[in-house]
C-alpha positions as CSV (number, residue, x, y, z in Angstrom):
1,M,1.6,85.0,-68.6
2,K,-0.7,82.2,-69.4
3,G,-3.0,81.5,-66.4
4,A,-2.0,84.6,-64.5
5,V,-4.6,87.3,-64.0
6,I,-4.1,90.6,-65.8
7,G,-6.0,93.5,-64.4
8,L,-7.1,96.2,-66.9
9,V,-7.8,99.7,-65.4
10,G,-9.9,101.8,-67.7
11,A,-11.1,98.7,-69.5
12,Y,-14.0,100.1,-71.5
13,G,-12.3,103.3,-72.7
14,S,-11.0,103.4,-76.3
15,V,-7.5,102.2,-75.4
16,G,-8.6,99.7,-72.8
17,R,-11.1,98.2,-75.1
18,Q,-8.4,97.5,-77.8
19,V,-6.2,95.9,-75.2
20,A,-9.1,93.7,-73.9
21,Q,-10.0,92.6,-77.4
22,L,-6.4,91.6,-78.2
23,L,-5.8,89.8,-74.9
24,A,-9.2,88.1,-74.5
25,G,-8.8,84.3,-74.8
26,Q,-5.0,84.4,-74.4
27,V,-4.8,85.5,-70.8
28,A,-7.1,85.6,-67.7
29,L,-8.5,89.2,-67.8
30,R,-10.0,91.3,-65.0
31,L,-11.9,94.3,-66.3
32,G,-12.1,97.4,-64.1
33,G,-14.1,100.6,-64.3
34,R,-16.6,102.7,-62.4
35,D,-19.6,101.7,-64.6
36,R,-20.4,98.0,-64.1
37,Q,-22.9,98.0,-67.0
38,R,-20.3,99.3,-69.5
39,A,-17.7,96.8,-68.2
40,E,-20.3,93.9,-68.5
41,Q,-21.2,95.0,-72.0
42,L,-17.5,94.9,-73.0
43,N,-17.2,91.4,-71.4
44,Q,-20.2,90.2,-73.4
45,Q,-18.4,91.4,-76.6
46,L,-15.4,89.4,-75.5
47,G,-17.5,86.2,-75.2
48,A,-17.9,86.5,-71.4
49,R,-14.2,85.4,-71.0
50,A,-13.2,88.0,-68.5
51,E,-14.0,88.9,-64.8
52,V,-15.7,92.2,-64.2
53,R,-14.9,94.3,-61.1
54,V,-16.3,97.8,-60.2
55,L,-13.3,100.1,-59.7
56,D,-12.9,103.6,-58.5
57,L,-9.2,104.4,-58.8
58,W,-9.7,107.5,-56.6
59,Q,-10.7,105.2,-53.7
60,P,-7.6,103.4,-52.2
61,Q,-9.5,100.4,-50.9
62,S,-11.3,99.9,-54.2
63,L,-8.0,100.1,-56.1
64,A,-6.3,97.7,-53.6
65,D,-9.1,95.2,-54.0
66,F,-8.9,95.3,-57.7
67,C,-5.1,94.7,-57.8
68,A,-5.2,91.9,-55.3
69,G,-4.5,88.6,-57.1
70,C,-3.2,90.2,-60.3
71,A,0.2,89.2,-61.8
72,L,0.1,92.4,-64.0
73,V,-1.9,95.6,-63.8
74,I,-2.3,97.6,-67.1
75,N,-3.4,101.2,-66.7
76,C,-5.3,102.6,-69.6
77,A,-7.1,105.3,-67.6
78,G,-6.4,109.0,-67.8
79,P,-5.4,111.7,-67.5
80,S,-2.1,110.1,-66.7
81,Y,-0.6,113.4,-65.4
82,R,-3.3,113.5,-62.8
83,I,-3.2,109.8,-61.8
84,L,0.6,109.7,-61.6
85,D,1.7,106.8,-59.4
86,R,-1.7,106.1,-57.8
87,V,-2.3,102.9,-59.7
88,A,1.3,101.8,-59.9
89,R,1.8,101.9,-56.2
90,A,-1.4,99.9,-55.6
91,A,-0.2,97.3,-58.1
92,L,3.2,97.0,-56.5
93,A,1.7,96.8,-53.0
94,A,-0.5,93.9,-54.2
95,G,2.5,92.0,-55.6
96,A,1.7,92.7,-59.2
97,D,3.9,94.1,-62.1
98,Y,2.8,97.3,-63.7
99,L,2.3,98.5,-67.3
100,D,1.2,102.1,-68.1
101,V,0.3,103.3,-71.6
102,G,1.3,106.8,-70.5
103,G,3.3,107.6,-67.4
104,D,6.2,109.7,-68.6
105,D,9.0,111.3,-66.6
106,P,7.0,112.4,-63.6
107,L,5.9,108.8,-62.9
108,H,9.4,107.4,-63.6
109,E,10.8,109.9,-61.1
110,R,8.2,108.8,-58.4
111,L,8.9,105.1,-59.0
112,S,12.6,105.3,-59.3
113,G,14.1,103.0,-56.5
114,Q,10.6,101.8,-55.5
115,V,10.4,98.7,-57.7
116,P,11.1,95.5,-55.7
117,A,13.7,93.1,-57.0
118,G,12.4,90.7,-59.6
119,R,9.5,92.9,-60.6
120,R,8.8,94.7,-63.9
121,V,7.4,98.2,-64.4
122,L,7.0,99.5,-68.0
123,L,6.0,103.1,-68.7
124,S,5.1,105.1,-71.9
125,A,3.8,101.9,-73.6
126,G,1.5,103.6,-76.1
127,M,1.7,105.4,-79.5
128,L,3.1,108.7,-78.2
129,P,5.0,108.3,-76.0
130,G,6.1,104.7,-76.8
131,L,6.0,103.8,-80.5
132,S,7.2,107.4,-81.3
133,G,10.5,106.6,-79.5
134,L,10.7,103.0,-80.8
135,F,10.0,103.4,-84.5
136,P,13.0,105.7,-85.3
137,R,15.3,103.0,-83.9
138,L,14.4,100.7,-86.7
139,L,15.7,103.1,-89.3
140,A,18.7,104.0,-87.2
141,Q,19.7,100.3,-87.1
142,S,20.9,100.5,-90.7
143,F,23.2,103.4,-89.9
144,Q,26.8,103.1,-88.6
145,R,26.7,106.7,-87.5
146,V,23.7,109.1,-87.0
147,D,24.7,112.7,-87.6
148,A,21.2,114.2,-87.6
149,M,17.7,112.9,-86.8
150,R,14.4,114.7,-87.3
151,C,11.3,113.1,-85.7
152,Y,7.7,114.1,-86.6
153,A,4.5,113.2,-84.8
154,G,0.9,114.4,-85.2
155,G,-2.0,114.3,-87.6
156,L,-5.7,114.8,-87.7
157,G,-8.2,113.6,-85.2
158,R,-10.7,114.6,-82.5
159,L,-9.4,114.9,-79.0
160,S,-11.3,113.4,-76.1
161,A,-11.6,115.6,-73.0
162,T,-9.3,113.2,-71.2
163,A,-6.6,113.4,-73.9
164,A,-6.9,117.2,-74.0
165,E,-6.5,117.5,-70.2
166,D,-3.6,115.1,-70.3
167,F,-1.9,117.1,-73.0
168,L,-2.4,120.4,-71.1
169,L,-1.2,118.9,-67.9
170,S,2.0,117.7,-69.7
171,L,2.9,121.3,-70.7
172,G,4.1,122.2,-67.3
173,N,5.3,118.7,-66.1
174,G,8.5,118.2,-68.0
175,F,7.2,116.2,-71.0
176,G,9.2,118.4,-73.4
177,Q,10.1,121.9,-74.5
178,A,8.8,124.0,-77.3
179,Q,11.2,125.6,-79.8
180,C,14.1,123.4,-78.5
181,G,16.4,120.9,-80.2
182,W,19.4,118.7,-79.5
183,C,23.0,119.3,-80.2
184,E,26.1,117.3,-79.0
185,G,24.4,115.8,-76.0
186,R,22.4,118.7,-74.7
187,V,19.2,120.7,-75.2
188,V,19.6,123.9,-77.2
189,R,17.3,126.5,-78.6
190,S,16.0,125.4,-82.0
191,T,16.8,127.2,-85.2
192,A,13.8,125.7,-87.0
193,S,10.9,128.1,-87.8
194,A,7.7,127.7,-85.8
195,G,4.6,126.9,-87.7
196,Q,6.3,126.3,-91.0
197,A,4.4,124.5,-93.8
198,L,6.1,121.2,-94.2
199,Q,6.7,119.7,-97.7
200,R,7.3,116.0,-97.7
201,D,6.3,113.1,-100.0
202,W,5.1,111.1,-97.0
203,L,2.5,113.7,-95.8
204,P,-1.1,112.8,-96.8
205,A,-2.0,116.4,-97.4
206,A,-0.5,119.8,-98.3
207,G,-0.4,122.6,-95.7
208,V,0.6,120.5,-92.7
209,Q,2.2,122.8,-90.1
210,A,5.3,121.7,-88.2
211,Y,6.2,123.1,-84.8
212,P,9.6,122.4,-83.2
213,Y,9.1,120.5,-79.9
214,L,11.7,118.4,-78.1
215,S,10.1,115.8,-75.9
216,T,12.0,114.0,-73.1
217,E,11.4,110.7,-75.0
218,Q,13.3,112.2,-77.9
219,Q,16.1,113.4,-75.7
220,R,16.5,109.7,-74.5
221,L,16.4,108.5,-78.1
222,F,19.1,111.0,-79.2
223,A,21.3,110.2,-76.3
224,D,20.9,106.4,-76.7
225,L,21.8,106.6,-80.4
226,A,24.6,109.2,-80.0
227,V,22.8,111.6,-82.4
228,R,24.8,114.7,-82.9
229,Q,21.9,116.9,-83.9
230,G,18.3,116.1,-83.3
231,Q,15.0,117.8,-83.6
232,G,11.4,116.9,-82.9
233,F,8.3,118.4,-84.6
234,N,4.6,118.3,-83.7
235,L,2.4,118.2,-86.9
236,F,-1.0,119.8,-87.3
237,E,-3.2,119.6,-90.3
238,G,-5.8,122.3,-90.0
239,A,-5.3,125.6,-88.2
240,Q,-7.8,125.4,-85.4
241,L,-6.1,123.1,-82.9
242,A,-2.6,124.7,-83.5
243,A,-4.1,128.2,-82.8
244,A,-5.9,127.0,-79.7
245,L,-2.7,125.5,-78.3
246,Q,-0.8,128.7,-78.9
247,R,-3.5,130.6,-77.0
248,V,-3.4,128.2,-74.1
249,Q,0.4,128.2,-74.0
250,G,0.3,132.0,-73.7
251,S,-1.8,131.8,-70.5
252,A,-0.7,131.5,-66.9
253,P,0.6,127.9,-66.1
254,E,-1.9,127.4,-63.3
255,A,-4.8,128.1,-65.7
256,R,-3.7,126.0,-68.6
257,S,-5.6,122.8,-67.7
258,S,-8.8,124.6,-66.9
259,A,-12.2,123.2,-68.0
260,Q,-12.5,126.1,-70.5
261,N,-9.2,125.3,-72.1
262,I,-9.9,121.6,-72.3
263,A,-13.2,122.3,-74.0
264,A,-11.4,124.7,-76.4
265,L,-9.0,122.0,-77.5
266,V,-11.7,119.4,-78.0
267,R,-13.8,121.9,-80.0
268,A,-10.8,123.0,-82.2
269,S,-9.8,119.4,-83.0
270,A,-13.4,118.6,-84.0
271,L,-13.4,121.6,-86.4
272,D,-10.1,120.6,-88.0
273,V,-11.2,117.0,-88.6
274,A,-14.8,117.8,-89.8
275,G,-15.3,116.3,-93.2
276,R,-11.8,114.8,-93.4
277,R,-10.4,111.3,-92.7
278,P,-8.5,111.2,-89.4
279,Y,-5.0,109.8,-89.2
280,Q,-2.0,109.7,-86.9
281,L,1.5,109.9,-88.3
282,L,5.0,109.1,-87.1
283,A,8.0,109.9,-89.3
284,V,11.8,110.1,-89.0
285,E,14.6,111.4,-91.2
286,I,18.2,110.5,-90.7
287,D,21.5,111.9,-92.1
288,G,24.6,109.8,-91.4
289,L,27.0,107.0,-92.4
290,R,25.2,104.1,-94.0
291,D,26.7,101.2,-96.0
292,G,30.1,103.0,-95.7
293,R,29.0,106.3,-97.2
294,E,27.1,109.5,-96.2
295,Q,23.4,109.0,-96.8
296,Q,19.9,110.3,-95.9
297,A,17.0,108.1,-95.4
298,S,13.4,108.5,-94.1
299,A,10.6,106.2,-92.8
300,W,7.0,106.8,-91.8
301,L,4.1,105.1,-90.2
302,R,0.5,106.2,-90.6
303,A,-2.5,104.8,-88.7
304,L,-6.2,105.7,-88.8
305,D,-6.7,105.6,-85.0
306,G,-4.0,106.5,-82.5
307,L,-6.0,105.1,-79.6
308,R,-6.2,101.6,-81.2
309,L,-2.5,101.9,-82.0
310,T,-1.8,102.8,-78.3
311,G,-3.8,99.8,-77.1
312,S,-2.1,97.5,-79.5
313,V,1.4,98.5,-78.2
314,A,0.2,97.8,-74.7
315,A,-1.2,94.4,-75.7
316,F,2.1,93.5,-77.4
317,C,4.0,94.4,-74.2
318,A,1.6,92.2,-72.1
319,L,2.0,89.2,-74.4
320,H,5.8,89.5,-74.3
321,W,6.0,90.4,-70.6
322,A,8.2,87.5,-69.5
323,H,10.9,88.5,-72.1
324,L,11.2,92.1,-70.8
325,P,14.0,93.1,-68.4
326,E,13.2,93.4,-64.7
327,G,13.1,96.8,-63.1
328,L,11.7,100.2,-64.2
329,H,11.9,101.0,-67.9
330,Y,10.4,103.1,-70.7
331,A,8.9,100.9,-73.4
332,A,10.8,102.4,-76.3
333,Q,14.1,101.5,-74.7
334,V,13.5,97.8,-74.1
335,L,11.0,96.5,-76.7
336,D,12.1,94.7,-79.9
337,P,11.2,97.3,-82.5
338,A,10.9,94.9,-85.4
339,A,8.8,92.3,-83.6
340,C,6.5,95.1,-82.2
341,L,6.0,96.7,-85.6
342,E,5.3,93.4,-87.3
343,Q,2.7,92.5,-84.7
344,L,1.0,95.9,-85.0
345,Q,0.6,95.5,-88.7
346,R,-1.0,92.1,-88.2
347,W,-3.4,93.5,-85.7
348,L,-4.0,96.8,-87.6
349,P,-3.8,96.0,-91.3
350,D,-4.9,99.5,-92.1
351,T,-1.7,100.9,-90.7
352,R,0.7,101.9,-93.5
353,V,4.5,101.8,-93.1
354,Q,7.3,102.9,-95.3
355,L,10.6,101.7,-94.0
356,P,13.6,101.0,-96.4
357,D,15.6,97.8,-96.3
358,F,13.4,96.1,-93.7
359,A,12.3,92.8,-95.1
360,G,10.1,91.9,-92.1
361,L,7.3,94.1,-93.3
362,A,5.2,94.3,-96.4
363,L,6.1,97.9,-97.4
364,T,3.5,100.1,-98.9
365,E,3.7,102.6,-101.7
366,E,4.2,106.2,-101.1
367,G,1.0,108.2,-100.9
368,V,-1.3,105.4,-99.9
369,L,-3.6,106.0,-97.0
């Protein structure tokens, strides 16, 4: 997209900042946010190579003015479950394509049939969802048949208020189902124990708790790969956040995203990470037919900062935009998994990956963080 203007909504947030730093100098950037001073400060850090626009995404005219003249609008603002299709519709109305680091099933449903011919809209282009649905496909490529797949996601880190609100809003918006799994093409009640202490070589610490949770992204993954039995797990190191989430999930649906509950999640995550090194982990285990015989294999990816990883996935999408299919898609279903992972490791060398039989990456030793 050389020469075309890319508009970045939520530019000076943690995710937007990473996108801006990776794209600056390669594309024409327009930075958008409510606070001009913070946007100008970011632009100075980028060598004054971007255009700054004050943007209030809750004001339709402000949003329309920002999108005008853009070839692509990237939304890094949140919470995505509150924004929904607000930015996407403004971008499409202005003649721009659209990329969302979040934007799960509710946004896909709203935009289905609304994308003009020849245009591209890409959703869930972050770490989770996004890379969490893309990474397992790399391991699956070496299998002729996948009988069982177990996907793990989680870690240790402090939640922002926006991330906490987005998570709470997702609980009642079809993102996934607790205590559910996948069997022969349909969602079933999981037989896995809730809150079990997981024992795996690829875990950076003992006592990590695994909670069965089947996301809609995993349902698409299992369906695409014809997985016979599938299970997703959320991982928590430290008891505070897991306990806070259980209390929230036991409350009335209309009260789950209250300011009190948001603050409780932020506080609990801070308690868990206090004095420890934060990390985010994605892992997958597969049982099936490989090299003509029944085998089991696993792979994992561990990053120090999930927000930087999310921004890096979005930047990769933007730089490869012309090669993506037209229409409305989820990132995990259309990106090149190997090319994406190789680029992420170049941008984020502190990201550790263990993936058997994949020569494209410099594999790390088990236990290294």
